[in-house]
C-alpha positions as semicolon CSV with decimal commas, in nm:
position;residue;x (nm);y (nm);z (nm)
1;M;3,487;-1,755;-7,134
2;N;3,571;-2,092;-6,981
3;D;3,941;-2,129;-6,901
4;S;3,959;-2,452;-7,101
5;L;3,949;-2,241;-7,419
6;A;4,208;-1,989;-7,305
7;P;4,535;-2,174;-7,385
8;R;4,472;-2,152;-7,758
9;A;4,265;-1,835;-7,770
10;P;4,283;-1,667;-8,112
11;A;4,492;-1,360;-8,183
12;L;4,180;-1,155;-8,257
13;K;4,009;-0,996;-7,961
14;P;3,647;-1,102;-7,896
15;D;3,525;-0,756;-7,996
16;D;3,695;-0,795;-8,336
17;I;3,501;-1,109;-8,433
18;A;3,149;-0,976;-8,496
19;P;3,254;-0,674;-8,708
20;R;3,461;-0,898;-8,936
21;V;3,181;-1,154;-8,965
22;L;2,916;-0,890;-9,038
23;A;3,134;-0,711;-9,294
24;W;3,177;-1,044;-9,475
25;W;2,801;-1,112;-9,454
26;D;2,710;-0,776;-9,605
27;V;2,896;-0,876;-9,921
28;H;2,862;-1,255;-9,936
29;R;2,528;-1,344;-9,777
30;R;2,348;-1,633;-9,943
31;E;2,001;-1,588;-10,091
32;L;1,782;-1,861;-9,944
33;P;1,404;-1,906;-9,989
34;W;1,328;-1,850;-9,621
35;R;1,570;-1,564;-9,566
36;A;1,455;-1,200;-9,557
37;R;1,632;-0,973;-9,801
38;A;1,865;-0,701;-9,678
39;G;1,658;-0,433;-9,508
40;E;1,344;-0,650;-9,483
41;K;1,193;-0,753;-9,153
42;P;1,204;-1,134;-9,114
43;D;0,874;-1,321;-9,094
44;P;0,884;-1,523;-8,767
45;Y;0,670;-1,798;-8,923
46;R;0,908;-1,850;-9,213
47;V;1,210;-1,834;-8,982
48;W;1,060;-2,095;-8,749
49;L;0,944;-2,318;-9,036
50;S;1,287;-2,311;-9,199
51;E;1,468;-2,391;-8,875
52;I;1,248;-2,698;-8,816
53;L;1,298;-2,822;-9,172
54;L;1,674;-2,759;-9,153
55;Q;1,726;-2,979;-8,847
56;Q;1,956;-3,268;-8,948
57;T;1,921;-3,150;-9,309
58;T;2,119;-2,939;-9,555
59;A;1,987;-2,614;-9,699
60;A;1,978;-2,769;-10,047
61;A;1,765;-3,060;-9,926
62;A;1,534;-2,843;-9,715
63;A;1,468;-2,575;-9,978
64;P;1,207;-2,762;-10,188
65;Y;1,026;-2,872;-9,872
66;F;1,018;-2,515;-9,745
67;L;0,875;-2,391;-10,074
68;K;0,612;-2,666;-10,064
69;F;0,511;-2,589;-9,705
70;A;0,515;-2,210;-9,747
71;G;0,313;-2,236;-10,068
72;K;0,051;-2,471;-9,926
73;W;0,036;-2,320;-9,576
74;P;0,154;-1,956;-9,606
75;R;0,049;-1,864;-9,251
76;V;0,088;-2,045;-8,922
77;E;-0,290;-2,058;-8,877
78;A;-0,325;-2,250;-9,205
79;L;-0,064;-2,502;-9,094
80;A;-0,241;-2,540;-8,760
81;E;-0,569;-2,622;-8,933
82;A;-0,417;-2,880;-9,169
83;P;-0,468;-3,252;-9,090
84;L;-0,157;-3,416;-8,949
85;E;-0,171;-3,675;-9,229
86;E;-0,126;-3,400;-9,489
87;I;0,172;-3,259;-9,304
88;M;0,327;-3,605;-9,275
89;G;0,276;-3,651;-9,650
90;A;0,445;-3,320;-9,727
91;F;0,730;-3,418;-9,494
92;A;0,784;-3,758;-9,661
93;G;1,147;-3,821;-9,753
94;L;1,295;-3,558;-9,521
95;G;1,343;-3,796;-9,226
96;Y;1,322;-3,743;-8,849
97;Y;0,944;-3,751;-8,863
98;S;0,890;-3,643;-8,504
99;R;0,961;-3,295;-8,644
100;A;0,639;-3,308;-8,846
101;R;0,431;-3,387;-8,539
102;N;0,605;-3,115;-8,339
103;L;0,562;-2,873;-8,629
104;H;0,186;-2,931;-8,623
105;A;0,162;-2,909;-8,244
106;C;0,364;-2,587;-8,235
107;A;0,157;-2,429;-8,513
108;Q;-0,159;-2,508;-8,317
109;E;-0,013;-2,353;-8,001
110;V;0,095;-2,035;-8,185
111;A;-0,248;-2,016;-8,353
112;R;-0,407;-2,029;-8,008
113;R;-0,190;-1,727;-7,921
114;G;-0,340;-1,531;-8,210
115;G;-0,078;-1,638;-8,463
116;R;0,207;-1,450;-8,293
117;F;0,531;-1,617;-8,193
118;P;0,682;-1,521;-7,857
119;Q;1,000;-1,314;-7,889
120;T;1,225;-1,440;-7,610
121;E;1,436;-1,754;-7,597
122;A;1,267;-1,874;-7,280
123;E;0,915;-1,837;-7,420
124;L;1,011;-1,992;-7,753
125;R;1,173;-2,284;-7,572
126;A;0,835;-2,362;-7,414
127;L;0,676;-2,426;-7,755
128;P;0,649;-2,787;-7,881
129;G;0,958;-2,904;-8,070
130;L;1,182;-2,604;-7,997
131;G;1,504;-2,699;-7,823
132;A;1,782;-2,467;-7,714
133;Y;1,926;-2,416;-8,062
134;T;1,596;-2,356;-8,243
135;A;1,467;-2,118;-7,976
136;A;1,789;-1,916;-7,992
137;A;1,789;-1,914;-8,374
138;V;1,430;-1,790;-8,398
139;A;1,488;-1,529;-8,126
140;A;1,799;-1,397;-8,300
141;I;1,691;-1,415;-8,665
142;A;1,321;-1,327;-8,634
143;F;1,344;-1,074;-8,350
144;D;1,713;-0,970;-8,344
145;A;1,737;-1,072;-7,980
146;K;2,088;-1,114;-7,840
147;A;2,079;-1,492;-7,861
148;A;2,359;-1,729;-7,959
149;P;2,235;-2,032;-8,154
150;V;2,499;-2,301;-8,201
151;D;2,432;-2,540;-8,487
152;G;2,683;-2,778;-8,641
153;N;2,834;-2,507;-8,861
154;I;2,883;-2,262;-8,574
155;A;3,019;-2,531;-8,342
156;R;3,273;-2,628;-8,609
157;I;3,385;-2,265;-8,656
158;L;3,435;-2,211;-8,284
159;S;3,605;-2,545;-8,241
160;R;3,858;-2,440;-8,505
161;L;3,883;-2,081;-8,392
162;Y;3,994;-2,198;-8,047
163;A;4,148;-2,533;-8,152
164;V;3,930;-2,714;-7,900
165;E;4,086;-3,052;-7,825
166;A;3,767;-3,216;-7,697
167;P;3,508;-3,343;-7,947
168;I;3,209;-3,112;-7,985
169;G;2,987;-3,342;-7,783
170;S;3,220;-3,309;-7,483
171;A;3,278;-2,934;-7,524
172;R;2,922;-2,811;-7,576
173;R;2,917;-2,596;-7,265
174;Q;3,249;-2,428;-7,342
175;I;3,148;-2,368;-7,707
176;A;2,812;-2,224;-7,598
177;E;2,990;-1,987;-7,360
178;A;3,223;-1,872;-7,636
179;A;2,928;-1,822;-7,874
180;A;2,745;-1,610;-7,617
181;L;3,056;-1,399;-7,550
182;L;3,112;-1,326;-7,921
183;T;2,749;-1,246;-8,012
184;P;2,697;-0,872;-8,065
185;A;2,412;-0,678;-7,907
186;D;2,321;-0,531;-8,247
187;R;2,247;-0,741;-8,558
188;A;2,254;-1,066;-8,364
189;G;2,035;-1,229;-8,628
190;D;2,262;-1,125;-8,914
191;Y;2,564;-1,241;-8,715
192;A;2,414;-1,587;-8,651
193;Q;2,319;-1,631;-9,018
194;A;2,660;-1,509;-9,128
195;L;2,833;-1,774;-8,917
196;M;2,597;-2,036;-9,061
197;D;2,694;-1,924;-9,412
198;I;3,065;-1,922;-9,330
199;G;3,036;-2,274;-9,194
200;A;2,843;-2,394;-9,499
201;T;3,060;-2,232;-9,767
202;I;3,407;-2,168;-9,617
203;C;3,470;-2,344;-9,286
204;R;3,347;-2,672;-9,432
205;P;3,390;-3,010;-9,262
206;R;3,638;-3,109;-9,533
207;N;3,871;-2,886;-9,735
208;P;3,800;-2,558;-9,555
209;D;3,869;-2,251;-9,770
210;C;4,076;-2,069;-9,508
211;P;4,206;-1,787;-9,737
212;A;3,844;-1,675;-9,790
213;C;3,757;-1,672;-9,420
214;P;3,715;-1,336;-9,245
215;L;3,846;-1,493;-8,923
216;Q;4,164;-1,652;-9,063
217;E;4,393;-1,417;-8,868
218;G;4,259;-1,539;-8,537
219;C;4,203;-1,908;-8,612
220;A;4,407;-2,123;-8,375
221;A;4,350;-2,438;-8,582
222;L;4,486;-2,262;-8,892
223;A;4,784;-2,138;-8,691
224;L;4,855;-2,500;-8,597
225;G;4,851;-2,588;-8,966
226;E;4,569;-2,843;-8,936
227;P;4,229;-2,672;-8,955
228;A;4,059;-2,980;-9,102
229;A;4,171;-3,185;-8,800
230;F;3,916;-2,992;-8,593
231;P;3,664;-3,058;-8,452
232;R;3,823;-3,363;-8,296
233;K;3,634;-3,684;-8,367
234;N;3,473;-3,924;-8,127
235;A;3,571;-4,289;-8,153
236;V;3,342;-4,452;-8,407
237;K;3,134;-4,738;-8,274
238;A;2,997;-5,005;-8,504
239;K;2,620;-4,977;-8,543
240;P;2,413;-5,288;-8,473
241;I;2,226;-5,438;-8,766
242;R;1,854;-5,501;-8,737
243;L;1,676;-5,732;-8,977
244;G;1,316;-5,703;-9,087
245;A;1,068;-5,821;-9,348
246;A;0,819;-5,602;-9,534
247;F;0,524;-5,726;-9,738
248;F;0,414;-5,563;-10,064
249;A;0,051;-5,665;-10,123
250;R;-0,098;-5,529;-10,446
251;R;-0,459;-5,529;-10,560
252;A;-0,568;-5,574;-10,921
253;D;-0,613;-5,195;-10,954
254;G;-0,249;-5,142;-10,853
255;A;-0,314;-5,010;-10,502
256;I;-0,067;-5,113;-10,230
257;L;-0,167;-5,220;-9,880
258;A;-0,014;-5,002;-9,608
259;R;-0,064;-4,915;-9,245
260;R;0,029;-4,617;-9,029
261;R;0,294;-4,653;-8,760
262;P;0,214;-4,546;-8,403
263;P;0,248;-4,170;-8,344
264;K;0,535;-4,208;-8,099
265;G;0,868;-4,373;-8,166
266;L;1,089;-4,413;-8,470
267;L;0,920;-4,298;-8,794
268;G;0,608;-4,216;-8,593
269;S;0,285;-4,160;-8,790
270;T;0,445;-4,246;-9,124
271;L;0,300;-4,507;-9,358
272;E;0,474;-4,842;-9,395
273;L;0,439;-5,175;-9,567
274;P;0,313;-5,429;-9,313
275;G;0,571;-5,656;-9,155
276;G;0,703;-5,798;-8,831
277;P;0,928;-5,631;-8,573
278;W;1,286;-5,541;-8,664
279;R;1,526;-5,749;-8,458
280;V;1,893;-5,811;-8,399
281;G;2,030;-6,161;-8,443
282;E;1,862;-6,491;-8,517
283;P;1,616;-6,597;-8,629
284;A;1,615;-6,365;-8,928
285;P;1,267;-6,244;-9,026
286;G;1,101;-6,432;-9,310
287;V;0,770;-6,511;-9,470
288;E;0,645;-6,640;-9,134
289;D;0,615;-6,272;-9,034
290;A;0,357;-6,210;-9,308
291;P;0,051;-6,020;-9,181
292;F;-0,185;-6,269;-9,353
293;P;-0,163;-6,578;-9,578
294;A;-0,097;-6,512;-9,948
295;A;0,121;-6,642;-10,231
296;W;0,424;-6,444;-10,112
297;R;0,734;-6,436;-10,334
298;Q;1,067;-6,316;-10,199
299;A;1,227;-6,033;-10,394
300;P;1,603;-6,072;-10,450
301;G;1,838;-5,848;-10,255
302;L;1,779;-5,630;-9,952
303;V;1,676;-5,274;-9,880
304;E;1,916;-5,102;-9,640
305;Q;1,869;-4,782;-9,438
306;V;2,116;-4,633;-9,191
307;F;1,954;-4,475;-8,887
308;T;2,128;-4,284;-8,609
309;H;2,176;-4,584;-8,381
310;F;2,145;-4,887;-8,610
311;T;2,138;-5,011;-8,968
312;L;1,819;-5,172;-9,097
313;R;1,813;-5,443;-9,363
314;L;1,474;-5,540;-9,502
315;T;1,378;-5,849;-9,699
316;L;1,083;-5,783;-9,931
317;Y;0,796;-6,018;-10,013
318;V;0,544;-5,958;-10,290
319;A;0,193;-6,092;-10,350
320;E;-0,109;-6,009;-10,564
321;V;-0,422;-5,997;-10,345
322;G;-0,793;-5,940;-10,383
323;G;-0,822;-5,725;-10,072
324;A;-0,722;-5,694;-9,711
325;P;-0,831;-5,977;-9,480
326;Q;-1,073;-5,875;-9,207
327;Q;-0,818;-5,949;-8,933
328;F;-0,575;-5,694;-9,078
329;E;-0,640;-5,375;-8,882
330;G;-0,566;-5,027;-9,004
331;A;-0,558;-5,114;-9,374
332;I;-0,484;-4,821;-9,604
333;W;-0,477;-4,868;-9,980
334;V;-0,240;-4,633;-10,162
335;A;-0,191;-4,594;-10,536
336;L;0,176;-4,660;-10,610
337;E;0,206;-4,341;-10,813
338;D;0,089;-4,143;-10,507
339;A;0,336;-4,305;-10,267
340;A;0,585;-4,015;-10,267
341;S;0,324;-3,775;-10,127
342;A;0,123;-4,019;-9,915
343;G;0,349;-4,010;-9,608
344;F;0,581;-4,309;-9,647
345;S;0,924;-4,275;-9,486
346;S;1,243;-4,282;-9,692
347;V;1,313;-4,646;-9,612
348;M;0,960;-4,745;-9,712
349;L;0,985;-4,551;-10,037
350;K;1,298;-4,755;-10,110
351;A;1,110;-5,073;-10,022
352;L;0,818;-4,981;-10,247
353;A;1,049;-4,914;-10,542
354;H;1,244;-5,237;-10,486
355;A;0,936;-5,455;-10,443
356;G;0,748;-5,282;-10,724
357;R;1,021;-5,360;-10,977
358;F;1,022;-5,726;-10,876
359;A;0,640;-5,745;-10,881
360;D;0,624;-5,602;-11,231
361;V;0,882;-5,851;-11,357
362;G;0,696;-6,139;-11,198
363;K;0,364;-6,018;-11,337
364;G;0,507;-5,995;-11,685
């Protein structure tokens, strides 16, 4: 282990950690839709699918999406054959839409391999959309390889266990080394899932339940009397605000005009209401950014969405139209009641709801 973790090493020896964690897991393991039951062999497809859906997402939020995907595409070959638009629609509302494109690309690659996932970290890492964490998680959970995935829960546990003074972002290498050292040769998959469960239910970001933790005896942060003060936080930087305008054009039959965003970039391949570019500073977007002339009416208020690196504030404009002008390329008409499954992003679903309420009031 890196010397930077040694000064506050826990009282427990490294060899004591895994047995305590696994003993806890055997009693307290969570039942999750993607998780094999005790004694069952994990399905690599379900393990991989769950890990992709769980990226940047809680288990509670990912569960209904997993059930939808596994029900509609129960095998990796079925997912590979599905149109990307259907996958984007099923993904709608979960965010980080590049995952949907990578999910499809990876399914196609595995299908080309006869529907079998590779079993080593290195081979898994070569698949589309699998970074270091996901490759290690699939290797450990699906194939019981001695791999040490480090997600946010596991990083938080190790940061507290060793009272790491550096924020997680600055201590990734040291935490990864500690994770590798503590991972057992046997039951590596159970061990990884147990740590994930401990992080989700006991070693929580706020109000950790230290008396219930199987590692409390060796936790340096608990010994210091401030477990919740770890991991140390980075200085918070104010996010820039981008302003945009979106245009809700509705036909007499109630269909809404939409277009699909480019496949690469933020919210790639999702549907959106047409509008101009999002920009910082003046001039603020307005009706002059409309995609075509119409009797546009501004809806009161704004729609706000917080992204990783900026906050977006959209002004909404509403108009009743007879159809899409010829110069408007890529027109897609979507029934408003089908919007949730059509492939709109979360921010656009908010925009549709906001504009739709105003349009109905104005129509009445």
